[in-house]
C-alpha positions in Angstrom: -108.9 -47.4 42.5 -107.7 -43.8 44.7 -109.3 -40.6 44.4 -106.2 -37.7 44.4 -107.3 -34.3 45.2 -105.3 -30.9 44.0 -105.8 -28.0 45.6 -104.2 -25.3 43.1 -103.8 -22.5 46.3 -101.6 -19.4 44.8 -97.9 -19.0 42.9 -95.3 -16.5 43.6 -93.3 -15.3 40.8 -89.8 -13.7 40.1 -90.5 -10.7 37.6 -92.5 -7.4 37.2 -96.4 -8.3 37.9 -97.7 -6.7 34.7 -95.5 -9.8 33.1 -97.4 -12.5 33.9 -101.0 -14.2 33.2 -100.9 -17.1 34.3 -102.7 -21.1 34.5 -101.8 -24.2 36.0 -102.2 -27.6 34.5 -102.3 -31.0 36.3 -101.6 -34.0 34.4 -101.8 -37.4 35.6 -102.7 -40.7 33.8 -103.0 -38.9 30.4 -105.9 -36.8 32.0 -105.0 -32.9 32.0 -106.7 -30.2 33.9 -106.3 -26.5 33.5 -106.9 -23.2 36.4 -108.3 -20.3 34.8 -105.7 -17.8 33.7 -104.9 -15.1 36.9 -102.7 -11.8 36.3 -100.0 -10.8 38.2 -96.6 -12.4 40.1 -98.6 -13.1 43.0 -102.0 -15.0 41.4 -104.3 -16.7 43.4 -106.7 -19.6 42.2 -108.0 -21.8 45.0 -109.4 -24.3 42.5 -109.8 -28.0 43.4 -109.6 -30.6 40.9 -110.1 -34.8 41.8 -108.3 -37.2 39.7 -109.5 -41.3 40.0 -105.9 -43.0 40.2 -105.4 -46.7 39.6 -101.3 -46.5 39.2 -99.5 -45.0 42.6 -96.1 -45.8 40.8 -96.7 -42.5 38.6 -96.7 -38.9 39.3 -98.7 -35.6 39.2 -97.5 -33.4 36.7 -97.5 -29.4 37.7 -97.1 -27.1 35.1 -97.3 -23.3 35.3 -97.8 -21.4 31.8 -97.7 -17.6 31.0 -100.9 -16.7 28.5 -99.5 -14.8 25.2 -100.9 -13.7 22.0 -99.4 -16.2 19.7 -98.6 -18.7 22.2 -98.1 -19.7 25.4 -94.6 -19.6 27.4 -93.7 -22.3 30.6 -93.1 -20.6 33.4 -91.9 -23.9 35.3 -93.0 -27.3 36.4 -92.6 -29.6 39.1 -93.3 -33.4 39.4 -94.7 -35.1 42.3 -94.6 -39.1 43.1 -98.3 -39.9 44.1 -96.7 -42.4 46.5 -95.5 -39.0 48.4 -99.1 -37.7 48.5 -100.7 -38.3 52.2 -104.0 -39.4 52.8 -106.5 -37.4 54.3 -110.2 -36.4 54.0 -109.5 -33.0 54.8 -108.0 -30.0 53.4 -104.3 -28.8 54.5 -102.4 -25.6 54.3 -100.7 -26.9 51.1 -97.0 -27.0 50.4 -94.7 -24.1 48.5 -93.0 -26.3 45.6 -90.1 -24.4 43.9 -90.8 -24.3 40.3 -88.1 -26.1 38.1 -87.3 -25.2 34.0 -87.0 -28.5 32.7 -88.7 -32.3 33.1 -87.0 -35.1 32.7 -88.1 -38.3 30.6 -87.7 -41.9 30.7 -89.9 -44.0 28.4 -91.6 -40.6 27.2 -93.0 -40.4 30.6 -91.8 -37.4 32.8 -89.7 -38.6 35.7 -88.7 -35.8 37.3 -88.2 -31.9 37.2 -84.4 -30.2 37.2 -82.9 -26.6 37.1 -84.8 -24.8 39.9 -86.4 -21.2 39.2 -87.1 -18.3 40.9 -91.0 -18.8 40.9 -93.1 -21.0 43.3 -96.6 -22.3 43.7 -98.6 -23.4 46.3 -100.6 -26.9 46.7 -102.4 -29.2 48.6 -102.5 -32.8 47.5 -103.7 -35.8 48.9 -105.6 -38.8 48.7 -109.4 -39.2 49.6 -109.5 -42.0 52.6 -111.9 -44.6 51.3 -115.6 -44.8 53.4 -115.4 -46.0 56.6 -111.7 -46.0 56.8 -110.4 -44.6 60.0 -107.9 -41.8 59.7 -106.1 -43.1 62.9 -105.6 -46.7 61.4 -104.9 -45.6 58.0 -101.1 -45.6 56.6 -99.3 -43.3 54.1 -99.2 -44.5 50.7 -95.7 -45.1 50.4 -94.3 -42.9 53.3 -93.3 -39.5 52.7 -91.1 -39.1 49.6 -89.5 -35.4 48.9 -90.6 -33.8 45.5 -87.9 -35.5 43.0 -86.2 -33.1 41.1 -84.0 -35.4 39.5 -83.7 -39.7 39.2 -80.3 -39.3 40.6 -81.6 -37.6 43.6 -83.9 -40.2 44.6 
């Protein structure tokens, strides 16, 4: 079992700041976590989440939602293959990811995203190294793989 650490840092949106009151949902292995809602076109959450992972063939689904009076609307989404996430016991600066407008489904599971938007989110994702493992001797869980936009691009 591996421990996935996700730092939801901030976002940048294209549009008037009064239009946005957003939160982020993280989904992996039937577990869902959500940030608080923050107003503005450059929200900052700085919230950390941890997930116990036992299947590295899955991915982390990240969705940004705009809070509404009656219902919430999705601003964008991105899917990160778990095998592409680095191993480290230290927080990093994070990586800006472009949000897409649609998820790609296969066998009732998200396997990618498509149709880029002008919105971005800054995330720091990493797997904690097990106790006693030297960082110099550790290997990536599957090498560096870019965030998948569609199955055809992998």
